[in-house]
C-alpha positions as CSV (number, residue, x, y, z in Angstrom):
1,M,148.2,117.5,220.3
2,K,149.9,114.2,221.5
3,H,149.4,111.3,219.5
4,R,148.0,108.4,221.1
5,I,148.8,104.6,220.4
6,P,145.5,103.0,219.7
7,F,144.6,100.5,222.3
8,I,144.4,97.6,219.8
9,F,148.1,98.4,218.8
10,I,149.4,98.1,222.3
11,S,147.3,94.8,222.8
12,D,148.9,93.7,219.6
13,F,152.4,94.7,220.9
14,F,152.2,92.7,224.2
15,C,150.9,89.6,222.3
16,F,153.7,89.8,219.9
17,L,156.2,90.4,222.6
18,P,157.1,86.7,223.4
19,S,157.5,85.7,219.7
20,A,159.7,88.7,219.3
21,F,161.8,87.8,222.5
22,C,162.3,84.3,221.4
23,L,163.2,85.5,217.7
24,L,165.8,87.9,219.3
25,L,167.1,85.2,221.5
26,S,167.3,82.7,218.6
27,I,169.4,85.4,216.5
28,L,171.7,86.1,219.4
29,F,172.5,82.4,220.0
30,H,173.2,81.6,216.5
31,S,175.4,84.4,216.3
32,C,177.3,82.9,219.2
33,T,177.3,79.4,217.8
34,P,180.6,78.8,216.3
35,T,180.9,78.1,212.5
36,P,182.9,75.2,211.4
37,I,186.1,76.2,209.4
38,E,188.0,74.3,206.6
39,K,190.8,72.7,208.4
40,S,192.4,69.2,207.9
41,L,193.6,67.5,211.2
42,N,196.1,64.8,211.1
43,L,194.0,62.2,212.9
44,V,194.3,58.3,212.2
45,P,192.0,56.7,212.1
46,Q,189.8,59.4,210.7
47,P,186.7,60.1,212.9
48,N,183.3,59.4,211.4
49,E,181.9,62.9,212.1
50,I,184.2,65.8,212.7
51,L,183.7,69.5,212.7
52,V,186.6,72.0,213.3
53,F,186.0,75.4,214.7
54,E,188.2,78.5,215.3
55,G,190.1,78.7,218.6
56,A,191.5,76.2,220.9
57,F,191.3,74.9,224.4
58,I,194.4,75.5,226.5
59,L,195.2,72.4,228.8
60,N,197.6,73.4,231.7
61,N,198.5,72.6,235.3
62,N,195.2,74.8,236.4
63,T,192.8,72.7,234.3
64,K,190.5,70.6,236.4
65,V,189.6,67.0,235.2
66,A,186.6,65.1,236.6
67,F,184.9,61.8,235.9
68,E,181.2,61.6,235.9
69,N,179.2,58.4,236.6
70,I,182.5,56.4,237.0
71,D,184.7,55.5,239.6
72,P,188.1,57.6,239.0
73,R,190.0,54.4,240.4
74,N,188.9,52.3,237.5
75,A,191.9,51.0,235.6
76,S,191.0,52.9,232.4
77,M,190.6,56.1,234.2
78,L,193.7,55.6,236.2
79,Y,195.3,55.2,233.0
80,I,193.8,58.4,231.5
81,T,195.0,60.3,234.7
82,S,198.5,59.0,234.4
83,A,198.6,60.0,230.9
84,F,198.0,63.5,231.2
85,S,201.6,63.9,233.0
86,K,203.2,61.0,230.8
87,F,202.3,62.2,227.5
88,F,201.4,66.2,228.1
89,G,203.8,66.7,230.8
90,I,200.7,68.4,232.5
91,S,199.4,68.0,236.1
92,P,196.0,69.1,235.9
93,I,193.7,69.1,239.2
94,F,191.6,66.1,239.6
95,T,188.3,67.1,241.1
96,V,184.5,66.3,241.0
97,P,182.2,67.4,238.1
98,E,180.6,69.8,240.2
99,K,183.7,71.9,240.6
100,C,184.3,72.0,236.7
101,N,183.4,75.1,235.0
102,N,185.8,76.9,232.8
103,N,189.3,75.3,232.1
104,S,187.9,71.9,232.7
105,I,187.6,68.4,231.1
106,I,185.0,66.1,231.9
107,F,185.0,62.3,230.9
108,K,181.4,61.0,231.4
109,I,179.8,57.7,231.2
110,N,176.2,58.1,229.9
111,E,173.5,57.3,232.3
112,E,171.1,56.3,229.4
113,Y,172.7,54.1,226.8
114,D,173.3,55.9,223.6
115,V,172.7,52.9,221.1
116,A,174.2,55.1,218.4
117,L,177.8,55.0,220.0
118,G,177.5,51.1,221.0
119,E,180.3,50.1,223.4
120,E,183.4,51.7,221.8
121,G,182.0,55.2,220.3
122,Y,182.4,58.5,221.8
123,R,181.3,62.0,221.6
124,L,184.0,64.6,222.1
125,M,183.2,68.5,222.3
126,V,186.2,70.9,222.7
127,S,185.4,74.5,223.2
128,K,187.6,77.2,224.3
129,K,186.5,76.8,227.9
130,K,185.8,73.1,228.2
131,I,186.5,69.5,226.8
132,R,183.6,67.0,227.3
133,V,183.7,63.4,226.7
134,E,180.8,61.0,226.5
135,A,180.7,57.3,226.1
136,N,178.6,54.3,226.9
137,A,181.8,52.4,228.5
138,N,185.2,52.8,229.4
139,T,186.5,51.9,226.1
140,G,185.0,54.9,224.4
141,L,186.5,57.1,226.9
142,V,189.9,55.5,226.2
143,F,189.6,55.9,222.5
144,A,188.5,59.6,223.3
145,W,191.5,60.2,224.9
146,Q,193.7,58.9,222.2
147,T,191.8,61.4,220.0
148,I,192.7,64.3,222.2
149,Y,196.2,63.1,222.4
150,Q,196.4,63.2,218.6
151,L,194.8,66.6,218.4
152,W,197.9,68.1,220.2
153,E,199.7,68.8,217.0
154,D,202.6,71.0,218.7
155,M,203.7,67.8,220.5
156,V,207.0,67.8,218.3
157,D,209.0,70.5,216.8
158,A,211.0,70.7,213.6
159,E,213.5,68.6,214.9
160,D,211.1,65.8,215.8
161,S,212.0,66.1,219.7
162,I,209.4,66.5,222.5
163,T,208.1,69.9,223.0
164,V,208.4,71.3,226.2
165,V,205.5,73.5,227.0
166,S,203.3,75.1,229.8
167,N,200.3,75.2,227.8
168,V,198.8,72.1,225.5
169,V,196.8,73.6,222.8
170,I,193.8,71.4,221.7
171,P,191.7,72.9,218.7
172,C,188.3,73.3,219.3
173,V,186.2,70.4,217.5
174,K,183.1,68.4,217.8
175,I,183.6,64.6,217.0
176,V,181.2,61.8,217.0
177,D,183.1,58.6,216.4
178,V,182.2,54.9,216.1
179,P,184.1,51.9,214.7
180,R,183.1,50.1,211.6
181,F,184.1,46.7,212.7
182,A,183.6,45.1,216.2
183,W,186.9,43.2,215.7
184,R,190.0,45.0,215.0
185,G,192.9,43.1,215.8
186,V,196.9,42.8,215.6
187,H,198.8,39.6,216.0
188,L,202.2,39.1,217.4
189,D,204.2,36.0,217.0
190,V,206.5,35.4,220.1
191,S,207.2,31.9,219.3
192,R,209.8,32.2,216.5
193,H,211.5,35.2,218.7
194,F,210.7,35.8,222.2
195,F,209.7,39.3,223.3
196,D,209.7,40.2,226.9
197,V,206.9,41.8,228.8
198,E,208.1,45.5,228.5
199,F,208.1,45.4,224.7
200,V,204.6,43.7,224.5
201,K,203.5,46.5,226.7
202,K,205.0,49.0,224.1
203,Y,203.3,47.0,221.2
204,I,199.9,47.3,223.1
205,D,200.3,51.0,223.6
206,V,200.6,51.6,219.8
207,L,197.6,49.3,219.0
208,S,195.6,51.5,221.6
209,M,196.9,54.6,219.9
210,Y,195.3,53.7,216.7
211,K,192.1,52.1,218.3
212,F,192.5,48.5,217.9
213,N,190.8,46.3,220.5
214,V,192.1,42.7,220.1
215,F,196.0,41.6,220.6
216,H,196.2,38.3,219.2
217,W,199.1,36.6,221.1
218,H,200.6,33.7,219.4
219,L,202.3,32.0,222.3
220,T,203.0,28.5,221.0
221,D,204.5,26.9,217.9
222,D,207.2,24.7,216.5
223,H,209.9,27.1,217.7
224,G,209.0,27.8,221.3
225,W,206.4,27.3,224.0
226,R,206.0,30.8,225.8
227,I,203.4,30.4,228.7
228,Q,203.9,28.7,232.2
229,I,201.8,25.6,232.6
230,D,202.2,24.2,236.1
231,K,200.9,20.6,235.4
232,Y,203.4,20.4,232.3
233,P,206.6,22.0,233.5
234,K,208.8,20.5,230.8
235,L,206.7,22.9,228.1
236,T,209.0,25.7,229.6
237,E,211.9,23.8,230.8
238,I,212.6,22.2,227.5
239,G,210.0,23.8,225.0
240,A,210.7,27.4,225.7
241,W,214.7,27.1,224.6
242,R,216.7,26.3,221.7
243,P,220.2,26.9,220.5
244,E,221.1,30.4,219.5
245,R,222.0,30.8,215.8
246,P,222.9,33.6,213.6
247,D,220.4,35.5,211.6
248,S,221.9,33.9,208.5
249,E,220.9,30.3,209.5
250,W,217.2,31.1,209.5
251,R,216.5,30.1,206.0
252,T,218.8,27.0,205.8
253,P,218.7,25.6,209.4
254,Q,221.4,23.5,210.8
255,P,220.9,20.3,212.9
256,N,221.4,20.6,216.6
257,R,225.2,20.2,217.4
258,S,226.6,18.2,220.2
259,G,226.6,19.9,223.5
260,E,225.1,23.0,222.1
261,P,223.6,25.0,225.1
262,M,219.8,25.7,224.7
263,T,219.7,29.3,225.8
264,Y,217.9,31.2,223.3
265,G,214.3,31.9,224.2
266,G,211.9,32.5,227.1
267,F,208.4,32.4,228.7
268,Y,205.9,34.3,230.3
269,T,204.9,33.6,233.8
270,K,201.4,33.5,234.9
271,D,201.9,36.7,236.8
272,E,203.6,38.3,233.7
273,I,200.5,37.1,231.5
274,R,198.2,38.7,234.1
275,E,200.3,42.0,234.1
276,V,199.7,42.1,230.3
277,V,196.2,41.5,230.2
278,A,195.4,44.0,232.9
279,Y,197.6,46.5,231.1
280,A,195.7,46.0,227.7
281,A,192.4,46.0,229.2
282,A,193.1,49.5,230.7
283,R,193.8,50.7,227.3
284,G,190.6,49.3,225.6
285,I,192.4,46.1,224.3
286,N,191.3,42.5,224.7
287,V,194.0,39.8,224.8
288,M,193.3,36.7,222.9
289,P,195.8,33.7,223.3
290,E,196.6,31.0,220.7
291,I,197.5,27.6,221.8
292,E,198.2,25.5,218.5
293,L,196.6,22.1,217.9
294,P,197.1,19.6,216.2
295,G,200.0,20.8,214.2
296,H,203.0,23.2,214.8
297,C,203.8,21.4,218.1
298,S,207.6,20.5,217.9
299,A,208.0,22.2,221.1
300,I,205.3,20.2,222.7
301,L,207.0,17.0,221.3
302,A,210.5,17.9,222.3
303,S,209.2,18.2,225.8
304,Y,206.6,15.4,226.0
305,P,207.5,13.0,223.0
306,E,204.8,10.4,224.2
307,Y,202.2,12.6,222.5
308,A,203.7,12.0,219.2
309,C,202.6,9.0,216.5
310,D,206.2,8.0,216.1
311,K,209.6,8.0,217.9
312,Y,211.2,10.7,215.8
313,P,213.6,12.9,218.1
314,Y,211.7,16.2,218.0
315,R,213.4,19.2,218.9
316,V,212.3,22.9,219.4
317,E,213.0,23.9,215.8
318,V,215.5,26.5,214.5
319,G,215.0,28.3,211.5
320,A,212.9,27.2,208.5
321,Y,210.6,24.2,209.2
322,W,208.8,22.7,206.4
323,P,207.0,20.5,205.7
324,P,206.1,20.4,209.5
325,K,206.2,17.0,210.2
326,A,205.2,17.3,213.9
327,I,201.5,16.6,214.7
328,M,199.8,15.4,218.0
329,C,198.6,11.9,218.1
330,A,194.9,12.3,217.6
331,G,194.4,8.2,218.5
332,N,196.2,8.8,222.1
333,P,193.6,9.7,224.4
334,D,196.0,11.4,226.6
335,V,196.5,14.1,224.0
336,M,193.0,15.7,224.4
337,T,193.4,15.3,228.3
338,F,196.6,17.3,227.8
339,Y,194.9,20.1,225.8
340,K,192.0,20.2,228.4
341,D,194.5,20.5,231.2
342,I,196.3,23.3,229.4
343,L,193.1,25.1,228.8
344,D,192.1,24.8,232.5
345,E,195.2,26.8,233.2
346,I,194.9,29.3,230.5
347,I,191.3,30.2,230.8
348,P,191.5,32.0,234.3
349,L,194.3,34.2,232.9
350,F,192.5,35.7,230.0
351,P,189.0,37.2,230.5
352,F,188.4,37.6,226.8
353,E,185.6,35.4,225.4
354,Y,187.7,33.8,222.7
355,I,190.5,31.4,222.6
356,H,192.3,30.7,219.4
357,I,193.2,27.1,218.8
358,G,195.3,27.4,215.8
359,G,194.5,24.4,213.3
360,D,196.5,25.6,210.4
361,E,199.1,23.6,208.3
362,A,198.4,20.3,210.2
363,L,200.1,17.8,207.6
364,K,198.5,14.5,208.2
365,G,201.6,12.3,207.0
366,N,202.1,10.7,210.4
367,W,198.4,10.2,211.0
368,E,198.3,8.1,207.8
369,K,201.0,5.7,209.3
370,C,199.5,5.6,212.8
371,P,197.6,2.6,214.0
372,K,196.0,4.7,216.8
373,C,194.9,7.5,214.5
374,L,193.6,4.9,211.9
375,A,191.7,3.2,214.6
376,K,190.3,6.3,215.8
377,V,188.8,7.1,212.4
378,A,187.1,3.8,212.4
379,I,185.7,4.1,215.9
380,L,184.1,7.5,215.2
381,N,182.9,6.4,211.8
382,L,184.8,9.4,209.9
383,E,185.3,9.5,206.2
384,N,189.0,10.9,206.4
385,L,191.9,12.1,208.5
386,E,190.5,15.7,207.8
387,Q,187.4,14.9,209.8
388,L,189.8,13.3,212.6
389,Q,191.1,17.0,213.0
390,G,187.5,18.2,212.8
391,W,186.9,15.9,215.6
392,M,189.5,17.2,217.9
393,V,188.4,20.8,217.1
394,R,184.7,20.3,218.0
395,E,185.7,18.3,221.2
396,I,187.9,21.5,222.0
397,E,185.4,23.9,221.1
398,S,182.4,21.9,223.1
399,Y,185.1,22.1,226.1
400,L,185.7,25.8,225.8
401,N,181.9,26.5,225.8
402,T,181.6,24.5,229.1
403,K,183.9,27.0,230.5
404,G,182.2,30.0,229.2
405,K,184.5,30.6,226.3
406,K,184.3,30.7,222.5
407,M,186.6,29.3,219.8
408,A,188.8,30.8,217.1
409,G,190.9,29.1,214.7
410,W,192.7,29.4,211.2
411,I,190.3,28.7,208.1
412,E,191.6,25.3,207.7
413,I,189.6,23.8,210.7
414,I,186.5,24.3,208.2
415,D,188.0,21.3,206.2
416,G,187.1,18.9,209.1
417,D,183.6,20.2,209.3
418,C,184.1,22.4,212.5
419,N,180.9,23.8,214.1
420,P,179.3,26.9,212.5
421,T,179.9,29.0,215.8
422,S,183.7,28.5,215.2
423,L,185.1,32.1,214.5
424,I,187.3,31.6,211.3
425,Y,190.3,33.5,210.6
426,A,190.5,33.8,206.8
427,W,193.9,34.1,205.6
428,L,193.9,31.9,202.4
429,G,192.0,34.2,200.1
430,K,188.7,35.0,198.7
431,E,187.5,31.4,197.4
432,K,188.4,29.7,200.7
433,T,186.7,32.6,202.7
434,M,183.6,32.4,200.8
435,E,183.4,28.6,201.6
436,A,183.5,29.7,205.4
437,I,180.9,32.5,204.8
438,T,178.5,29.8,202.8
439,R,178.8,27.6,206.1
440,G,177.6,30.3,208.1
441,N,180.7,31.0,210.3
442,P,181.7,34.3,211.7
443,I,184.8,35.6,209.9
444,V,187.9,37.8,210.8
445,Q,189.5,38.8,207.5
446,C,193.2,38.6,207.5
447,P,194.4,37.3,203.9
448,T,198.0,37.1,203.3
449,S,197.8,39.7,200.2
450,Y,196.6,42.7,202.6
451,C,197.1,41.7,206.1
452,Y,200.5,39.9,206.4
453,I,203.0,42.6,207.5
454,D,205.8,40.3,208.0
455,Y,206.0,40.7,203.8
456,Y,208.1,43.5,202.6
457,Q,206.8,46.9,202.4
458,A,209.1,48.4,200.0
459,D,211.6,47.4,197.3
460,K,213.4,44.3,199.0
461,S,216.7,45.6,197.9
462,T,216.3,48.6,200.4
463,Q,214.6,46.6,203.2
464,P,215.9,44.1,205.8
465,D,215.5,40.6,205.3
466,A,211.9,39.3,205.3
467,I,210.0,36.1,204.8
468,G,208.9,37.3,201.0
469,G,205.7,38.8,199.5
470,F,205.1,42.3,199.1
471,V,202.4,44.4,200.9
472,P,203.1,48.0,200.7
473,I,201.1,50.6,202.8
474,G,199.1,51.7,199.8
475,K,197.9,48.1,199.3
476,V,197.0,47.8,203.0
477,Y,194.9,50.9,202.7
478,S,193.1,49.8,199.9
479,F,191.8,46.5,201.3
480,E,187.9,46.3,201.7
481,P,187.0,43.3,204.0
482,V,183.4,42.9,203.0
483,Y,183.2,41.5,199.5
484,E,180.8,43.0,196.8
485,G,178.0,40.8,196.1
486,L,177.4,39.8,199.8
487,D,173.7,40.0,201.0
488,S,173.0,41.6,204.4
489,V,173.3,38.5,206.4
490,Q,176.7,37.4,204.9
491,A,178.0,41.0,205.1
492,K,177.2,40.7,209.0
493,Q,179.3,37.6,209.2
494,I,182.5,39.6,208.6
495,M,183.2,40.5,212.3
496,G,186.2,42.3,211.6
497,V,189.8,42.4,210.4
498,Q,193.3,41.5,211.6
499,W,196.8,42.1,210.6
500,N,199.4,39.3,211.3
501,L,203.1,39.7,212.2
502,W,204.9,36.7,212.0
503,A,208.5,36.9,213.5
504,E,210.6,34.4,211.6
505,F,212.8,37.2,210.4
506,L,212.3,39.6,213.4
507,F,215.2,39.0,215.7
508,T,214.8,42.3,217.7
509,S,211.9,44.5,218.9
510,K,213.2,47.3,216.7
511,Q,212.6,45.0,213.6
512,V,209.1,44.1,214.9
513,E,208.4,47.9,215.2
514,Y,209.7,48.7,211.7
515,M,207.5,45.8,210.1
516,L,204.3,47.1,212.0
517,L,204.8,50.8,211.3
518,P,203.4,52.8,209.6
519,R,201.3,50.0,207.9
520,I,199.5,49.7,211.0
521,L,198.1,53.3,210.6
522,A,196.7,52.1,207.4
523,S,195.2,49.1,208.9
524,A,193.6,51.3,211.5
525,E,191.7,53.2,208.8
526,V,190.5,49.9,207.2
527,A,189.2,48.7,210.6
528,W,187.8,51.9,212.1
529,C,186.5,54.1,209.1
530,A,183.4,53.7,207.3
531,P,184.2,53.4,203.5
532,E,183.3,56.8,202.6
533,N,185.6,58.2,205.2
534,K,188.6,56.9,203.9
535,N,190.7,59.1,201.7
536,W,194.4,58.0,200.7
537,M,195.6,61.7,199.9
538,R,194.2,62.7,203.2
539,F,195.9,59.9,205.0
540,K,199.0,60.3,203.1
541,A,199.1,63.9,204.2
542,A,198.6,63.0,207.9
543,L,201.6,60.4,207.7
544,P,204.4,62.7,208.4
545,Y,202.9,64.2,211.5
546,Q,202.1,60.7,212.6
547,K,205.8,59.6,212.1
548,R,207.0,62.4,214.1
549,R,204.8,61.4,216.8
550,L,205.9,57.6,216.7
551,K,209.6,59.0,216.8
552,V,209.3,61.2,219.9
553,L,207.6,58.1,221.4
554,G,210.5,56.0,220.7
555,Y,209.3,53.9,217.8
556,H,211.0,52.6,214.8
557,Y,209.4,52.8,211.5
558,C,209.8,52.3,207.8
559,D,210.1,56.0,206.1
560,E,209.3,54.8,202.7
561,V,205.5,55.0,201.5
562,V,204.9,53.0,198.6
563,E,201.5,53.8,197.0
564,V,201.4,50.9,194.4
565,S,199.2,48.1,195.2
566,E,200.7,45.5,192.8
């Protein structure tokens, strides 16, 4: 006798089938989903969220690359396009997203804004068959590209030379990455010693590699004026040049010698400025110029002595210059016209919203003896000469605002009661910084004790001559820009951080690189990483790999890693 399946059982079976089918699919799906593995990658700065999986994507000449929701002729995309051959030695096939299946890379701008990513964050998914990058803006895609480039750990061989390969191996990962601070800057002083456009581009390249987004270009100071100004040609005819002196004379400068040729220096033409600004923008970096006022102006007064308070024969300074006597005459109305004329020529060259006006170390000795300046104090009903500088600063900020720009300045400008909208560069330590925070000003942290990378980074007996101080890489890494005890509003006033590289003792581009690297890698983690993602031991373990990369890319660096912070 055959056994029958009761009708009720058959009915229950068919009712159960959809659930069973879904369960089966779920089991199959999860069995195919990669499981994260424990593996440390040598990425700097460390991404906020990262999962590593078994396997790798193989990039080669058959790989298809596409850009979704973005013009592939965009400058940033052209940079990424050229980087495949320049950095990988690979010539992939550039196509449209519809033709990308296996062995493909897609860079996508999100159709709907992903609030979690902001303007600079990105999502990066690397599987064995495909790499997919998503961001809200070009900058996010560029920084994702920099991460992909760092993921190629076979870039260098044991001899620290470029590895020639036909296949580039990129490990399978899932990364979601967003910077901690909106302002992540690095400064370069080109007044004390002039560095040409090609080196400035090389400098910008390494900043982009480690996801900085502001290049602070210190273009004017006592030792040279470095930017073409058509209305005031003497600034570059006279102010850009000084006598060439041996290194040994920097600490103990000698007066100008009779008949000594003014051959040391240089300046950037407007076309060169535009070239650098465009180059930086394609790599996710804004360029902020600095035009010093009212002090650090010997190069101006050597060119246009009528803007001084006195008849002293100013010169483009050579070597140490302290105390800095030079200061623009605040009582001369032509001085403010001079600065506004200069800004009228500078503003069109720099799309970034901020212009830095200096404001530091403006010693008032000449003002104290100047009838015009003292009369100006009385006319404006000011209490002191610091407020006279404050009047100049506020006038310039108002003028910048009419041109659609914002103003940044060194922290001394708060002494003259600058506007609470002024962006303050806090270099003088916590007490002074708290004064600016209490005033309500936005802050970029750059204290000398952590952020002056012209200071020694190792035992001075082993190092090239430097200005002094001691800021080893371990101390840079330990910096916490947001002070304990700040309330939520005050904490938000800390817009970000910057590392300053003054060039008094940096006579060559190699010396600049040596002081910058590898400390700038530690800076990158301070600026980008959430505090809980910083880990000195993990960072230290990544340094040898990062140094090999820097070496094959042609950078010079200090090989000593000093951990002590004091």
